C-alpha positions as MATLAB code, in Angstrom:
seq = 'MDDLEKKQAPEHKSPRLAVALYILNKKGEVLLIRSPKWNNLLVACGGHVEYGETLEQTIQREAKEEVGLDVGNPELLTVITMIDDPAFVAYNAHFVGLQYAVKLLDEKQEIKLEDREAVEYAWMDPAEAAKSSDVQKITRDVIAKYLVGKEKKTLFGSKKCKDCDTTKVETEEYKAGWMRAQADYKNLQREISEQRSQWAMMSELQILEEFIPVYDNFKLAYRHQTTDYSPEQQKWVDGIGYIMKQFGNILKTHGIEEIKTVGEMFNPEFHEAMSEEESDQPEHTIIREIGSGYVMKGKVIKVSKVIVAKKKE';
ca = [
     -88.337  -20.546  146.557;
     -84.587  -20.054  146.149;
     -82.703  -18.119  143.485;
     -82.299  -21.214  141.307;
     -86.073  -21.551  141.121;
     -86.721  -17.986  140.013;
     -88.336  -17.568  136.652;
     -86.528  -15.414  134.150;
     -88.303  -12.136  133.592;
     -88.992  -10.969  130.020;
     -85.877   -9.318  128.618;
     -85.766   -5.631  129.437;
     -82.706   -3.561  128.650;
     -83.951   -0.793  130.948;
     -85.583   -0.662  134.408;
     -89.337   -1.156  134.689;
     -91.352    1.713  136.156;
     -93.730    0.617  138.905;
     -95.971    2.092  141.596;
     -96.511    0.934  145.187;
     -99.769    1.958  146.887;
     -99.973    2.586  150.628;
    -103.770    2.606  150.967;
    -104.907    4.405  154.139;
    -108.285    4.320  155.876;
    -109.797    6.912  158.216;
    -108.177    5.235  161.211;
    -104.758    5.874  159.666;
    -104.198    2.168  159.112;
    -102.296    1.002  156.025;
    -103.458   -1.906  153.872;
    -100.840   -4.599  153.214;
    -101.195   -7.830  151.225;
     -99.372  -11.125  151.648;
     -97.789  -11.749  148.256;
     -96.378  -15.040  146.888;
     -94.133  -12.936  144.623;
     -92.518  -11.478  147.734;
     -91.886  -14.803  149.460;
     -95.249  -14.487  151.256;
     -94.239  -11.284  153.046;
     -96.619   -8.378  153.600;
     -96.179   -5.607  151.012;
     -98.033   -2.631  149.611;
    -100.053   -3.480  146.511;
     -98.987   -2.113  143.148;
     -97.453   -2.994  139.805;
     -95.968   -1.829  136.523;
     -96.951    1.263  134.596;
     -98.395    0.012  131.318;
     -97.724    1.631  127.965;
    -100.092    4.554  127.352;
    -101.132    4.918  131.007;
    -100.802    7.984  133.186;
     -99.554    7.399  136.724;
    -103.024    8.162  138.087;
    -104.549    5.542  135.776;
    -101.959    2.986  136.896;
    -102.727    3.705  140.560;
    -106.451    3.262  140.037;
    -106.034    0.120  137.917;
    -103.613   -1.656  140.278;
    -105.770   -0.928  143.341;
    -108.838   -2.257  141.555;
    -107.120   -5.346  140.119;
    -105.254   -6.462  143.228;
    -107.628   -5.597  146.099;
    -110.858   -4.466  144.378;
    -110.772   -0.954  145.856;
    -111.376    2.506  144.451;
    -108.736    4.953  145.664;
    -107.822    8.566  145.078;
    -105.838   11.593  146.281;
    -102.429   10.066  145.484;
     -99.449   11.688  147.175;
     -95.914   10.783  146.198;
     -93.874    9.705  149.217;
     -90.553    8.776  147.636;
     -88.855    6.957  144.767;
     -86.895    3.744  145.325;
     -84.737    1.496  143.158;
     -84.903   -2.273  143.514;
     -82.383   -4.483  141.702;
     -82.814   -8.246  142.132;
     -84.130   -7.973  145.690;
     -83.737  -11.472  147.220;
     -87.206  -11.190  148.745;
     -88.761  -10.841  145.292;
     -88.887  -14.470  144.158;
     -91.055  -14.219  141.032;
     -88.176  -13.402  138.666;
     -85.015  -11.322  138.466;
     -86.105   -7.717  138.246;
     -84.925   -4.112  138.190;
     -87.666   -1.695  139.271;
     -87.836    2.042  139.716;
     -90.709    2.335  142.166;
     -92.861    5.395  142.847;
     -94.213    5.074  146.393;
     -97.668    6.646  146.830;
     -99.978    7.163  149.768;
    -103.626    6.980  148.650;
    -107.009    7.286  150.345;
    -110.026    5.027  150.148;
    -112.804    6.739  148.199;
    -115.403    4.766  150.173;
    -114.708    3.241  153.579;
    -117.468    0.648  153.073;
    -115.793   -1.027  150.091;
    -115.212   -4.765  150.254;
    -111.692   -6.017  149.607;
    -111.469   -8.589  146.792;
    -108.033  -10.145  146.468;
    -106.557  -11.170  143.137;
    -105.339  -14.664  144.044;
    -102.211  -14.512  141.866;
    -101.073  -11.378  143.698;
    -102.192  -11.972  147.290;
    -103.319  -14.760  149.603;
    -104.497  -12.499  152.472;
    -104.548   -8.894  153.615;
    -104.194   -6.885  156.801;
    -104.976   -3.357  157.971;
    -102.011   -2.395  160.168;
    -101.073    0.532  162.306;
     -98.034    2.136  160.593;
     -95.967    2.023  163.783;
     -96.663   -1.690  164.137;
     -95.961   -2.381  160.461;
     -92.665   -0.488  160.630;
     -91.392   -2.899  163.292;
     -92.795   -6.159  161.940;
     -90.388   -8.693  160.414;
     -93.406  -10.050  158.551;
     -93.386   -6.909  156.401;
     -90.991   -6.722  153.435;
     -88.007   -4.428  154.148;
     -88.622   -1.733  151.482;
     -92.279   -1.521  152.515;
     -91.268   -1.368  156.173;
     -88.721    1.400  155.528;
     -91.159    3.560  153.561;
     -93.823    3.180  156.254;
     -91.333    4.008  159.017;
     -90.123    7.162  157.266;
     -93.327    8.548  155.786;
     -96.334    7.099  157.629;
     -95.187    7.075  161.237;
     -94.984   10.099  163.534;
     -94.599   13.635  162.240;
     -94.366   12.682  158.593;
     -97.772   10.999  158.820;
     -99.452   14.271  159.820;
     -98.374   15.996  156.595;
    -100.065   13.458  154.312;
    -102.946   14.851  152.259;
    -102.601   18.210  153.987;
    -101.421   21.677  152.969;
     -98.431   21.636  155.281;
     -95.094   21.184  153.494;
     -93.395   17.899  154.288;
     -90.005   17.813  155.925;
     -88.122   16.224  153.028;
     -90.076   17.645  150.092;
     -87.122   19.501  148.546;
     -84.818   16.497  148.825;
     -87.505   14.152  147.524;
     -88.237   16.461  144.599;
     -84.580   16.510  143.590;
     -84.334   12.727  143.915;
     -87.519   12.306  141.882;
     -86.181   14.518  139.090;
     -82.919   12.533  139.083;
     -84.786    9.228  138.875;
     -87.051   10.667  136.172;
     -84.049   11.829  134.134;
     -82.414    8.417  134.541;
     -85.613    6.644  133.558;
     -86.011    8.850  130.466;
     -82.410    8.069  129.455;
     -83.098    4.371  129.965;
     -86.250    4.653  127.827;
     -84.254    6.410  125.095;
     -81.642    3.631  125.210;
     -84.412    1.046  124.981;
     -85.947    2.767  121.941;
     -82.517    2.857  120.291;
     -82.174   -0.858  120.971;
     -85.617   -1.507  119.447;
     -84.606    0.448  116.345;
     -81.355   -1.528  116.037;
     -83.238   -4.826  116.396;
     -85.754   -3.707  113.753;
     -82.914   -2.865  111.368;
     -81.238   -6.204  112.063;
     -84.498   -8.048  111.391;
     -84.761   -6.280  108.036;
     -81.216   -7.358  107.225;
     -81.965  -10.947  108.285;
     -85.089  -11.001  106.076;
     -83.096   -9.642  103.139;
     -80.352  -12.243  103.692;
     -82.927  -15.057  103.754;
     -84.537  -13.752  100.572;
     -81.134  -13.401   98.916;
     -80.146  -16.947   99.859;
     -83.224  -18.322   98.100;
     -82.848  -16.108   95.024;
     -79.166  -16.965   94.626;
     -80.228  -20.577   94.107;
     -82.508  -19.507   91.227;
     -79.973  -17.282   89.459;
     -77.910  -20.187   87.984;
     -81.148  -21.657   86.574;
     -81.941  -18.297   84.956;
     -78.401  -18.117   83.562;
     -78.789  -21.574   82.012;
     -82.096  -20.479   80.452;
     -80.376  -17.533   78.814;
     -77.397  -19.619   77.706;
     -79.654  -22.219   76.072;
     -81.766  -19.544   74.407;
     -78.714  -17.939   72.801;
     -78.006  -21.117   70.827;
     -81.223  -21.022   68.816;
     -81.034  -21.083   65.021;
     -83.183  -19.600   62.262;
     -84.211  -22.790   60.507;
     -86.962  -23.929   62.865;
     -90.270  -25.186   61.621;
     -93.366  -23.168   62.649;
     -94.133  -25.647   65.429;
     -90.537  -25.592   66.681;
     -90.522  -21.785   66.585;
     -93.595  -21.709   68.798;
     -91.780  -23.905   71.288;
     -88.695  -21.635   71.180;
     -90.867  -18.532   71.640;
     -92.519  -20.200   74.634;
     -89.146  -20.877   76.209;
     -88.221  -17.237   75.613;
     -91.408  -16.122   77.351;
     -90.645  -18.309   80.368;
     -87.121  -16.858   80.505;
     -88.599  -13.343   80.408;
     -90.988  -14.208   83.245;
     -88.051  -15.523   85.242;
     -86.190  -12.238   84.767;
     -89.273  -10.210   85.777;
     -89.637  -12.189   89.011;
     -86.035  -11.410   89.913;
     -86.684   -7.719   89.198;
     -89.682   -7.664   91.555;
     -87.303   -8.796   94.307;
     -84.876   -5.973   93.524;
     -82.415   -8.047   91.465;
     -81.128   -6.517   88.240;
     -78.553   -7.665   85.713;
     -75.301   -5.733   85.493;
     -74.808   -4.030   82.143;
     -71.761   -5.289   80.278;
     -71.259   -5.084   76.492;
     -70.415   -1.525   75.457;
     -69.825   -0.400   79.055;
     -66.438    0.593   80.485;
     -64.876   -2.037   82.697;
     -65.583   -1.416   86.409;
     -63.919   -3.796   88.897;
     -66.794   -3.231   91.317;
     -69.214   -4.900   88.900;
     -67.057   -6.809   86.413;
     -64.390   -9.495   86.451;
     -62.104   -9.463   83.388;
     -61.440  -12.998   82.200;
     -59.191  -11.889   79.332;
     -58.390   -9.080   76.891;
     -58.792   -9.022   73.134;
     -57.589   -6.579   70.503;
     -60.476   -4.448   69.323;
     -61.391   -1.220   67.558;
     -63.363   -0.346   70.684;
     -61.781    2.056   73.211;
     -59.397    0.351   75.587;
     -61.093   -1.270   78.628;
     -64.477   -1.352   76.903;
     -66.379   -4.591   77.507;
     -66.735   -6.392   74.190;
     -68.233   -9.702   75.326;
     -70.027  -11.174   78.321;
     -69.139  -14.660   79.494;
     -71.188  -14.808   82.679;
     -74.005  -12.566   83.863;
     -73.693  -10.475   87.019;
     -76.408   -9.176   89.335;
     -77.071   -6.469   91.933;
     -79.767   -6.568   94.618;
     -80.953   -3.185   95.864;
     -77.654   -1.628   94.878;
     -75.502   -4.396   96.396;
     -73.434   -6.640   94.102;
     -74.333  -10.275   94.684;
     -72.523  -11.672   91.624;
     -69.993   -9.920   89.370;
     -70.184  -10.217   85.590;
     -67.449  -12.172   83.845;
     -66.367  -10.290   80.763;
     -63.774   -9.861   78.054;
     -62.418   -6.343   77.615;
     -60.854   -4.529   74.686;
     -57.192   -3.677   74.367;
     -55.262   -1.692   71.777;
     -54.279   -3.432   68.594;
     -50.573   -3.937   68.310;
];
């Protein structure tokens, strides 16, 4: 499978945290699986840390899911970074990988491969695996450095490993970087959530703006009623008034309110002056409304068209 055939991974704005498990038996052999995701090379089993899991839970789950084994006594070997490794053909990926050596809890366990993750397995002597071109490079390098020779003897023992101090510093650096990446990812999630809220509000506003002219026409028609209706006609007029009131209440439930006009001081943020007329009212007082204006959750969506007072000459 070449690069053009790779599937796109789910969008992640930060690296994925993963574990690799170097499962060892009493003979000191390491278990490797042949993985289609790794171009059918031999690799250590492992996978992503899921939300809410501890590292120990991830180790136990991945070992059980991929090879059907119960493991324990995890010991951190090193931390690696993998960015779009050409050998990883499943999808483009950026991993921060915690490399662990683990022991079998029972040597008599039967290996059960998960067919999506592995097509076969092999118990290999670390020295042999470190030299084999059939083993993926990162896996080979980790085995060569930590499971072969002197380093191998320190595993699961009380003796301090040769590179513990360096590894500890590197681990803390990777941890700090991962935590920063997680913080950036959370910030991105918050921004997306805010944008979604804005998109929902814009969609709602677009629909409501189409209803506002209908409501305005209701009000305009209602203003032209007279006082000489018959009882039956008055009932019809009252019914229309009730419908208009219902219309206004629906707009209010969606956060839309009419802008106050008559008797208010002119405010260019909310009002558009169509003309001025001499009046006994204080200058710039709104004396008549020509077209209604509206605000939605404090934001002006339509200004009121008004006539304002000016001094008499």
